[in-house]
C-alpha atoms as one frame of an Amber mdcrd trajectory, in Angstrom:
protein
  -7.207   0.100  -7.461  -5.162  -2.737  -6.132  -3.072  -2.135  -3.030  -0.531
  -4.413  -1.388   0.997  -3.757   1.986   4.161  -5.649   2.757   4.694  -5.821
   6.490   6.034  -7.988   9.277   4.591  -8.813  12.693   7.869  -7.795  14.330
   7.796  -4.325  12.689   6.271  -1.809  15.117   5.659   0.770  12.380   3.799
  -1.884  10.351   1.419  -2.500  13.246   0.409   1.166  13.098   0.350   1.639
   9.326  -1.387  -1.588   8.236  -4.792  -0.739   9.808  -4.548   2.768   8.384
  -3.952   1.396   4.886  -6.916  -0.956   5.333  -9.093   2.003   6.333  -8.079
   4.068   3.298  -8.661   1.098   1.005 -12.133   0.604   2.468 -12.929   4.295
   2.040 -11.850   4.293  -1.597 -13.186   0.867  -2.576  -9.682  -0.386  -3.263
  -8.646  -4.012  -2.911  -5.987  -4.546  -0.254  -3.762  -7.576  -0.003  -1.500
  -8.034   3.009   1.837  -9.690   2.259   4.068 -10.919   5.056   7.691  -9.964
   4.509   8.882 -13.196   6.117   6.881 -15.201   3.548   8.712 -13.621   0.604
  11.676 -15.417  -0.917  15.138 -13.852  -0.587  15.004 -12.307  -4.060  11.704
 -10.564  -3.295  12.896  -9.499   0.159  15.922  -7.847  -1.456  13.590  -5.537
  -3.397  11.956  -4.229  -0.215  13.784  -1.118   0.983  11.810  -0.547   4.196
   8.837  -1.809   6.118   6.060  -1.255   5.650   6.058  -1.001   1.872   2.869
  -0.140   0.029   2.412  -0.983  -3.636  -0.444   0.350  -5.718  -1.614  -0.160
  -9.271  -4.811   0.552 -11.057  -6.674   3.576 -12.300  -4.319   5.986 -14.007
  -1.228   3.981 -13.133   0.555   1.686 -15.600   0.479  -2.066 -14.971   3.626
  -1.835 -12.882   3.390  -1.234  -9.156   3.931   2.241  -7.760   5.880   1.802
  -4.513   5.584   3.791  -1.306   7.506   3.290   1.935   6.707   4.409   5.466
   8.485   7.683   4.677   6.142   8.356   1.764   2.890   7.206   3.385   1.456
  10.719   3.147   2.148  10.660  -0.605   0.305   7.348  -0.865  -2.695   8.756
   1.002  -2.861  11.758  -1.317  -2.542   9.528  -4.399  -5.260   7.073  -3.404
  -7.617   9.910  -2.501  -6.900  11.701  -5.789  -7.463   8.540  -7.813 -10.629
   7.648  -5.949 -12.058  11.096  -6.705 -11.474  10.356 -10.384 -14.104   7.613
 -10.070 -16.498   9.756  -7.980 -15.991   8.026  -4.652 -17.488  10.030  -1.795
 -15.175  10.962   1.059
């Protein structure tokens, strides 16, 4: 699975969530890419509804990104765990 976390150094919630996302990616063998919100162009920034934003694609998910926000972080955790079990990853 491929995971992107879009965050900003000035976002306090991002500072908490980003290491947690990295930990879950390591546990599931997922690839994580960190994207700085401030590095996005205005058009891309306009698509971000809240920080942090987590995008995931891969096993069982169409080529488009599935998007999670800080409010749906628990949903993201459940999804990545469920998908990793589909490929027999030990937890």
